[in-house]
MILOTOR-462156 format. One record per residue (C-alpha): residue in one letter; chain; x, y, z negated. Coordinates in steps of 0.02 Angstrom, whole numbers, plus 50000, padded with zeros to 5 digits. Layout:
// MILOTOR-462156
ATOM   residu   chaine      c1      c2      c3
ATOM        A        A       X       Y       Z
...
// end
This chain:
// MILOTOR-462156
ATOM   residu   chaine      c1      c2      c3
ATOM        M        A   47287   51923   49689
ATOM        K        A   47416   51798   49754
ATOM        K        A   47598   51849   49734
ATOM        I        A   47724   51811   49872
ATOM        L        A   47912   51831   49887
ATOM        I        A   47983   51865   50061
ATOM        V        A   48168   51825   50087
ATOM        D        A   48254   51878   50248
ATOM        D        A   48418   51968   50281
ATOM        D        A   48341   52046   50436
ATOM        T        A   48276   52202   50350
ATOM        Y        A   48154   52242   50490
ATOM        I        A   48069   52071   50482
ATOM        C        A   48068   52070   50292
ATOM        D        A   47991   52244   50278
ATOM        L        A   47867   52205   50418
ATOM        L        A   47805   52048   50329
ATOM        V        A   47795   52137   50161
ATOM        H        A   47689   52275   50239
ATOM        F        A   47580   52153   50337
ATOM        L        A   47544   52037   50190
ATOM        T        A   47513   52183   50073
ATOM        Q        A   47379   52242   50194
ATOM        K        A   47305   52066   50185
ATOM        N        A   47281   52084   49996
ATOM        F        A   47436   51989   49938
ATOM        K        A   47550   52061   49806
ATOM        T        A   47716   52051   49897
ATOM        D        A   47898   52069   49848
ATOM        G        A   48039   52072   49974
ATOM        T        A   48226   52043   49964
ATOM        Y        A   48366   52030   50092
ATOM        S        A   48473   51909   49992
ATOM        G        A   48458   51727   49938
ATOM        N        A   48545   51761   49773
ATOM        N        A   48428   51906   49736
ATOM        A        A   48281   51793   49777
ATOM        I        A   48341   51666   49649
ATOM        K        A   48357   51804   49519
ATOM        K        A   48181   51867   49557
ATOM        M        A   48109   51692   49537
ATOM        K        A   48184   51679   49363
ATOM        S        A   48098   51838   49303
ATOM        N        A   47936   51830   49405
ATOM        T        A   47799   51704   49441
ATOM        Y        A   47756   51683   49625
ATOM        D        A   47619   51587   49715
ATOM        L        A   47726   51561   49871
ATOM        I        A   47901   51591   49939
ATOM        L        A   47926   51634   50123
ATOM        C        A   48112   51617   50155
ATOM        D        A   48228   51628   50304
ATOM        Y        A   48344   51479   50320
ATOM        R        A   48500   51573   50376
ATOM        L        A   48552   51697   50242
ATOM        P        A   48722   51778   50212
ATOM        D        A   48740   51708   50035
ATOM        A        A   48628   51573   49963
ATOM        D        A   48539   51490   50110
ATOM        G        A   48360   51430   50123
ATOM        L        A   48401   51261   50049
ATOM        E        A   48473   51340   49891
ATOM        V        A   48323   51453   49874
ATOM        L        A   48207   51304   49898
ATOM        R        A   48296   51203   49763
ATOM        A        A   48291   51350   49643
ATOM        A        A   48104   51372   49673
ATOM        K        A   48069   51187   49645
ATOM        A        A   48176   51186   49488
ATOM        K        A   48063   51318   49413
ATOM        D        A   47897   51248   49476
ATOM        A        A   47888   51086   49574
ATOM        S        A   47717   51134   49645
ATOM        L        A   47772   51305   49711
ATOM        P        A   47750   51305   49901
ATOM        V        A   47902   51363   50000
ATOM        I        A   47886   51402   50186
ATOM        I        A   48047   51412   50285
ATOM        M        A   48073   51534   50429
ATOM        T        A   48195   51470   50558
ATOM        A        A   48253   51488   50736
ATOM        Y        A   48185   51345   50841
ATOM        A        A   48363   51282   50866
ATOM        D        A   48361   51238   50680
ATOM        V        A   48209   51125   50687
ATOM        Q        A   48315   50976   50634
ATOM        M        A   48366   51074   50479
ATOM        A        A   48185   51123   50450
ATOM        V        A   48139   50939   50450
ATOM        K        A   48275   50909   50321
ATOM        L        A   48206   51051   50213
ATOM        I        A   48033   50973   50218
ATOM        K        A   48112   50813   50154
ATOM        E        A   48183   50920   50013
ATOM        G        A   48009   50983   49970
ATOM        A        A   47973   51133   50082
ATOM        Y        A   47787   51153   50116
ATOM        D        A   47812   51188   50301
ATOM        Y        A   47913   51295   50421
ATOM        V        A   47878   51431   50549
ATOM        T        A   47989   51472   50697
ATOM        K        A   48053   51641   50750
ATOM        P        A   48000   51756   50824
ATOM        I        A   47873   51760   50683
ATOM        Q        A   47691   51769   50736
ATOM        Q        A   47603   51863   50596
ATOM        E        A   47429   51787   50614
ATOM        E        A   47497   51611   50624
ATOM        T        A   47603   51640   50470
ATOM        L        A   47454   51715   50378
ATOM        K        A   47349   51559   50411
ATOM        L        A   47488   51448   50344
ATOM        I        A   47510   51556   50188
ATOM        E        A   47323   51555   50154
ATOM        K        A   47319   51366   50168
ATOM        A        A   47473   51343   50058
ATOM        T        A   47408   51458   49921
ATOM        E        A   47232   51386   49917
ATOM        K        A   47207   51327   49738
ATOM        E        A   47038   51244   49754
ATOM        N        A   47057   51056   49737
ATOM        K        A   46894   51013   49822
ATOM        E        A   46843   50830   49809
ATOM        E        A   46879   50757   49978
ATOM        T        A   46739   50655   50056
ATOM        S        A   46763   50513   50179
ATOM        V        A   46677   50615   50315
ATOM        E        A   46797   50762   50293
ATOM        F        A   46946   50648   50292
ATOM        E        A   46894   50555   50449
ATOM        S        A   46861   50718   50542
ATOM        D        A   47037   50779   50505
ATOM        F        A   47126   50614   50534
ATOM        I        A   47181   50580   50713
ATOM        T        A   47223   50399   50740
ATOM        G        A   47267   50382   50923
ATOM        H        A   47239   50235   51039
ATOM        S        A   47415   50172   51074
ATOM        Q        A   47449   49990   51037
ATOM        K        A   47574   50031   50900
ATOM        I        A   47461   50144   50798
ATOM        Q        A   47314   50027   50819
ATOM        A        A   47420   49889   50743
ATOM        V        A   47454   50006   50596
ATOM        M        A   47269   50042   50573
ATOM        N        A   47231   49856   50576
ATOM        H        A   47354   49837   50432
ATOM        V        A   47268   49981   50341
ATOM        K        A   47099   49895   50357
ATOM        A        A   47172   49731   50295
ATOM        V        A   47267   49798   50144
ATOM        G        A   47148   49938   50095
ATOM        P        A   47021   49835   49994
ATOM        T        A   47160   49744   49899
ATOM        E        A   47259   49803   49749
ATOM        L        A   47427   49772   49832
ATOM        T        A   47562   49904   49813
ATOM        V        A   47600   49971   49987
ATOM        L        A   47765   50038   50056
ATOM        V        A   47745   50155   50205
ATOM        E        A   47900   50187   50310
ATOM        G        A   47913   50320   50444
ATOM        E        A   48007   50474   50499
ATOM        T        A   47970   50644   50425
ATOM        G        A   47813   50717   50504
ATOM        S        A   47752   50549   50572
ATOM        G        A   47596   50544   50464
ATOM        K        A   47641   50442   50310
ATOM        E        A   47522   50536   50195
ATOM        Y        A   47379   50518   50319
ATOM        I        A   47406   50330   50320
ATOM        A        A   47412   50328   50129
ATOM        R        A   47247   50424   50123
ATOM        A        A   47172   50302   50249
ATOM        I        A   47221   50157   50135
ATOM        H        A   47142   50249   49986
ATOM        H        A   46979   50279   50081
ATOM        A        A   46975   50096   50134
ATOM        S        A   46992   50041   49952
ATOM        H        A   46871   50019   49807
ATOM        R        A   46955   50169   49724
ATOM        D        A   46899   50294   49856
ATOM        K        A   46782   50387   49736
ATOM        K        A   46927   50418   49616
ATOM        P        A   47074   50538   49636
ATOM        F        A   47205   50526   49772
ATOM        I        A   47360   50610   49699
ATOM        A        A   47506   50644   49817
ATOM        V        A   47677   50673   49739
ATOM        D        A   47827   50727   49843
ATOM        C        A   47970   50644   49750
ATOM        G        A   48092   50739   49859
ATOM        A        A   48025   50902   49788
ATOM        L        A   48040   50848   49606
ATOM        P        A   48200   50916   49527
ATOM        K        A   48288   50779   49429
ATOM        E        A   48273   50880   49269
ATOM        I        A   48083   50881   49268
ATOM        A        A   48036   50727   49372
ATOM        N        A   48014   50623   49214
ATOM        S        A   47892   50749   49141
ATOM        E        A   47797   50773   49305
ATOM        L        A   47771   50587   49331
ATOM        F        A   47743   50526   49154
ATOM        G        A   47697   50683   49055
ATOM        H        A   47772   50753   48895
ATOM        V        A   47723   50800   48719
ATOM        K        A   47737   50972   48641
ATOM        G        A   47913   51014   48583
ATOM        S        A   47998   50871   48674
ATOM        F        A   48112   50993   48766
ATOM        T        A   48137   51180   48788
ATOM        G        A   47983   51249   48874
ATOM        A        A   47868   51105   48822
ATOM        L        A   47741   51219   48738
ATOM        K        A   47598   51095   48741
ATOM        D        A   47558   50914   48782
ATOM        K        A   47550   50879   48967
ATOM        K        A   47480   50735   49068
ATOM        G        A   47589   50665   49207
ATOM        Y        A   47532   50613   49380
ATOM        F        A   47506   50434   49323
ATOM        E        A   47372   50491   49201
ATOM        I        A   47297   50620   49319
ATOM        A        A   47271   50484   49451
ATOM        K        A   47175   50371   49330
ATOM        G        A   47064   50250   49424
ATOM        G        A   47127   50310   49593
ATOM        T        A   47282   50306   49701
ATOM        L        A   47454   50380   49664
ATOM        F        A   47551   50416   49823
ATOM        L        A   47738   50431   49794
ATOM        D        A   47811   50512   49949
ATOM        E        A   48000   50499   49978
ATOM        V        A   48013   50380   49831
ATOM        G        A   48195   50345   49875
ATOM        N        A   48240   50516   49803
ATOM        L        A   48200   50465   49624
ATOM        N        A   48354   50453   49513
ATOM        Y        A   48405   50294   49424
ATOM        E        A   48318   50339   49260
ATOM        N        A   48152   50370   49343
ATOM        Q        A   48170   50215   49452
ATOM        I        A   48180   50114   49290
ATOM        K        A   48027   50201   49217
ATOM        L        A   47930   50176   49378
ATOM        L        A   47976   49992   49380
ATOM        R        A   47915   49974   49201
ATOM        A        A   47752   50064   49239
ATOM        I        A   47716   49946   49384
ATOM        Q        A   47763   49790   49288
ATOM        E        A   47684   49827   49120
ATOM        R        A   47545   49946   49176
ATOM        V        A   47593   50067   49037
ATOM        I        A   47690   50230   49026
ATOM        T        A   47763   50337   48888
ATOM        R        A   47769   50526   48891
ATOM        V        A   47934   50617   48869
ATOM        G        A   47967   50639   48684
ATOM        D        A   47841   50506   48632
ATOM        E        A   47847   50319   48600
ATOM        K        A   47660   50289   48616
ATOM        K        A   47615   50172   48758
ATOM        I        A   47478   50236   48872
ATOM        P        A   47387   50109   48983
ATOM        I        A   47374   50160   49165
ATOM        D        A   47249   50114   49300
ATOM        V        A   47318   50169   49469
ATOM        R        A   47358   50094   49635
ATOM        I        A   47530   50144   49699
ATOM        I        A   47571   50183   49879
ATOM        A        A   47753   50232   49908
ATOM        A        A   47829   50309   50064
ATOM        T        A   48003   50342   50130
ATOM        N        A   48083   50413   50286
ATOM        D        A   48231   50296   50259
ATOM        D        A   48244   50108   50262
ATOM        L        A   48237   50074   50075
ATOM        W        A   48319   49905   50097
ATOM        L        A   48472   49992   50169
ATOM        R        A   48475   50103   50015
ATOM        V        A   48468   49946   49907
ATOM        D        A   48613   49874   50008
ATOM        E        A   48710   50036   49978
ATOM        N        A   48671   50026   49789
ATOM        N        A   48567   50185   49797
ATOM        F        A   48401   50104   49752
ATOM        R        A   48356   49964   49631
ATOM        E        A   48320   49799   49717
ATOM        D        A   48191   49745   49586
ATOM        L        A   48095   49907   49610
ATOM        Y        A   48104   49887   49799
ATOM        H        A   48020   49717   49788
ATOM        R        A   47886   49787   49673
ATOM        L        A   47846   49928   49793
ATOM        N        A   47855   49818   49947
ATOM        G        A   47697   49720   49910
ATOM        F        A   47643   49759   50088
ATOM        K        A   47747   49860   50211
ATOM        I        A   47677   49972   50348
ATOM        Q        A   47796   50047   50477
ATOM        I        A   47732   50204   50564
ATOM        P        A   47800   50231   50740
ATOM        A        A   47880   50397   50783
ATOM        L        A   47784   50509   50902
ATOM        R        A   47910   50476   51041
ATOM        E        A   47865   50291   51027
ATOM        R        A   47679   50326   51054
ATOM        T        A   47676   50452   51196
ATOM        D        A   47503   50389   51247
ATOM        D        A   47435   50476   51092
ATOM        I        A   47519   50645   51116
ATOM        F        A   47377   50729   51209
ATOM        E        A   47245   50665   51089
ATOM        F        A   47340   50762   50955
ATOM        V        A   47363   50910   51073
ATOM        D        A   47176   50923   51108
ATOM        Q        A   47134   50921   50922
ATOM        F        A   47270   51047   50879
ATOM        I        A   47213   51164   51018
ATOM        E        A   47035   51157   50954
ATOM        K        A   47092   51205   50778
ATOM        A        A   47207   51341   50842
ATOM        N        A   47068   51413   50951
ATOM        N        A   46959   51427   50796
ATOM        D        A   47099   51504   50693
ATOM        F        A   47152   51633   50823
ATOM        N        A   46986   51661   50911
ATOM        K        A   47056   51597   51076
ATOM        K        A   46983   51490   51216
ATOM        V        A   47132   51388   51276
ATOM        L        A   47079   51232   51370
ATOM        G        A   47242   51135   51366
ATOM        P        A   47421   51125   51430
ATOM        D        A   47455   51144   51616
ATOM        D        A   47537   51001   51714
ATOM        E        A   47714   51067   51690
ATOM        V        A   47692   51077   51501
ATOM        K        A   47614   50904   51497
ATOM        Q        A   47769   50833   51579
ATOM        I        A   47882   50924   51455
ATOM        F        A   47780   50863   51307
ATOM        T        A   47793   50684   51368
ATOM        Q        A   47981   50692   51394
ATOM        Y        A   48029   50786   51234
ATOM        S        A   48090   50678   51089
ATOM        W        A   47991   50769   50950
ATOM        P        A   48117   50751   50807
ATOM        G        A   47989   50831   50690
ATOM        N        A   47853   50714   50752
ATOM        I        A   47669   50762   50732
ATOM        R        A   47709   50909   50618
ATOM        E        A   47823   50984   50751
ATOM        L        A   47693   50955   50887
ATOM        L        A   47563   51044   50781
ATOM        N        A   47676   51196   50757
ATOM        V        A   47720   51204   50941
ATOM        V        A   47537   51194   50995
ATOM        K        A   47481   51327   50871
ATOM        R        A   47620   51443   50929
ATOM        S        A   47578   51412   51112
ATOM        V        A   47392   51443   51088
ATOM        L        A   47430   51605   50998
ATOM        L        A   47544   51664   51139
ATOM        A        A   47437   51601   51283
ATOM        T        A   47375   51736   51402
ATOM        S        A   47270   51621   51509
ATOM        E        A   47158   51470   51486
ATOM        Y        A   47308   51353   51485
ATOM        I        A   47468   51330   51387
ATOM        T        A   47607   51374   51506
ATOM        I        A   47795   51350   51499
ATOM        D        A   47828   51529   51445
ATOM        T        A   47737   51498   51279
ATOM        L        A   47852   51355   51229
ATOM        P        A   48001   51377   51111
ATOM        D        A   48167   51391   51201
ATOM        E        A   48235   51240   51110
ATOM        I        A   48108   51124   51190
ATOM        L        A   48146   51191   51362
ATOM        Q        A   48333   51182   51332
ATOM        S        A   48324   51002   51270
ATOM        N        A   48269   50943   51442
ATOM        I        A   48425   51022   51518
ATOM        E        A   48546   50968   51383
ATOM        S        A   48487   50787   51388
ATOM        N        A   48584   50769   51551
ATOM        F        A   48747   50832   51476
ATOM        T        A   48774   50729   51318
ATOM        P        A   48947   50651   51287
ATOM        L        A   48885   50480   51342
ATOM        D        A   48785   50552   51488
ATOM        S        A   48630   50449   51532
ATOM        V        A   48680   50301   51423
ATOM        T        A   48656   50410   51269
ATOM        Q        A   48471   50374   51275
ATOM        L        A   48463   50191   51226
ATOM        R        A   48283   50175   51280
ATOM        D        A   48327   50236   51455
ATOM        A        A   48474   50118   51478
ATOM        T        A   48440   50001   51623
ATOM        S        A   48594   49939   51712
ATOM        V        A   48705   49960   51560
ATOM        A        A   48693   49820   51432
ATOM        E        A   48631   49865   51258
ATOM        R        A   48794   49806   51181
ATOM        E        A   48898   49924   51287
ATOM        V        A   48782   50070   51253
ATOM        I        A   48789   50044   51065
ATOM        E        A   48977   50014   51061
ATOM        N        A   49005   50174   51162
ATOM        A        A   48897   50272   51041
ATOM        L        A   48990   50201   50890
ATOM        R        A   49158   50246   50965
ATOM        E        A   49096   50419   51013
ATOM        T        A   49044   50453   50832
ATOM        N        A   49198   50371   50755
ATOM        F        A   49087   50226   50696
ATOM        N        A   48970   50337   50596
ATOM        K        A   48809   50237   50611
ATOM        S        A   48693   50380   50563
ATOM        K        A   48768   50494   50696
ATOM        A        A   48769   50352   50822
ATOM        A        A   48582   50325   50793
ATOM        Q        A   48550   50510   50824
ATOM        L        A   48656   50503   50982
ATOM        L        A   48558   50353   51044
ATOM        N        A   48392   50437   50999
ATOM        I        A   48337   50290   50890
ATOM        D        A   48311   50276   50703
ATOM        R        A   48447   50206   50592
ATOM        K        A   48349   50049   50552
ATOM        T        A   48337   50003   50736
ATOM        L        A   48524   50030   50757
ATOM        Y        A   48565   49919   50607
ATOM        N        A   48452   49783   50675
ATOM        K        A   48533   49793   50848
ATOM        I        A   48709   49787   50773
ATOM        K        A   48661   49631   50676
ATOM        Q        A   48567   49552   50822
ATOM        L        A   48708   49580   50946
ATOM        D        A   48847   49545   50819
ATOM        I        A   48933   49710   50859
ATOM        Q        A   49098   49756   50777
ATOM        V        A   49064   49916   50678
ATOM        Q        A   49241   49960   50626
ATOM        P        A   49383   50022   50738
ATOM        G        A   49495   49883   50800
// end
């Protein structure tokens, strides 16, 4: 029986979920406090944590970090108001399995919990992968897939860049399936979810007695992925020590376990991914330049969902089909009003956010179509608020017509006191694009 910890200071919701999941044959604990949750995790072993983000003491991020410190593979699902989707995206970068938005839909949450706690590591076939993988037909994603086809059969190390939720792991799997290693393991490692204290052991393994709690020898991910592909997601989160060890592994094709000096040959292909521009991190002295060049054997940039709106409804159709099967519904699609909203919304959580919105809407639908009343308030509100930003219409760089790019960017920089990350958010572009524009237009980035 799977054991779950529910954390929510809303006693009604917490007790409701405990009762509901207990009826569904889960062994369930509940607590109304983040600090109590952390204490429970120290003295109990759980298969999943379902935690509210906003708590009166330790918030969802602290609970997440405590869970990952105990067990890097422990799935943590965050419950959040839709207004906190940006924070939910950040928590996924930190290693959360997924998020659900309030008001909580019990059946939807149950499906997610069942998926997260599924322990069977079934060998994935090419047919199964291709049936789950939605490519899209926009020009930008087709260019990405052409790169996948070209680099797949090679042994080049690949660096995949893209925003959280944009499909980096899908692209990594596509490269693996296009390679000669496709019959061997594909091992995905979320470096953002690896606590610094155990990242070394998780990646490279350890020997018995090498540290407190090392009760037996353990293989790391490099050994587990033998003959296949090792996907290092959010590789920029590795600390300096592990960056050095990763560099050595790539260069020398050997690793050493923690507490051992024996060199172990490795046979893996490495695909790394990041939601940041790693070169900017190198420039800021937060990532080793030599490692960057080793990882950047071939770079693939995945466009954000807002940059490929032609593909949105291909995803929507597939997500509706899955949700219909999950919830025993017969929804045909979104109505015209919802289609317009989906096209105009910026989708900060990208494909993952679209999936969650569609599942929620199918569950709430009372007719054959997804209607506006099934959408989260935040999506509806965003269409109104977009007309009342501090820079008014020029805030959206892509919509700027009569105003020159230079003026738009300079206004955004001044509005954010020359904070480039905030300016990029204000302009609704990624930080890399802003840096390139600043350089291209030779814009002064400091006051005066």
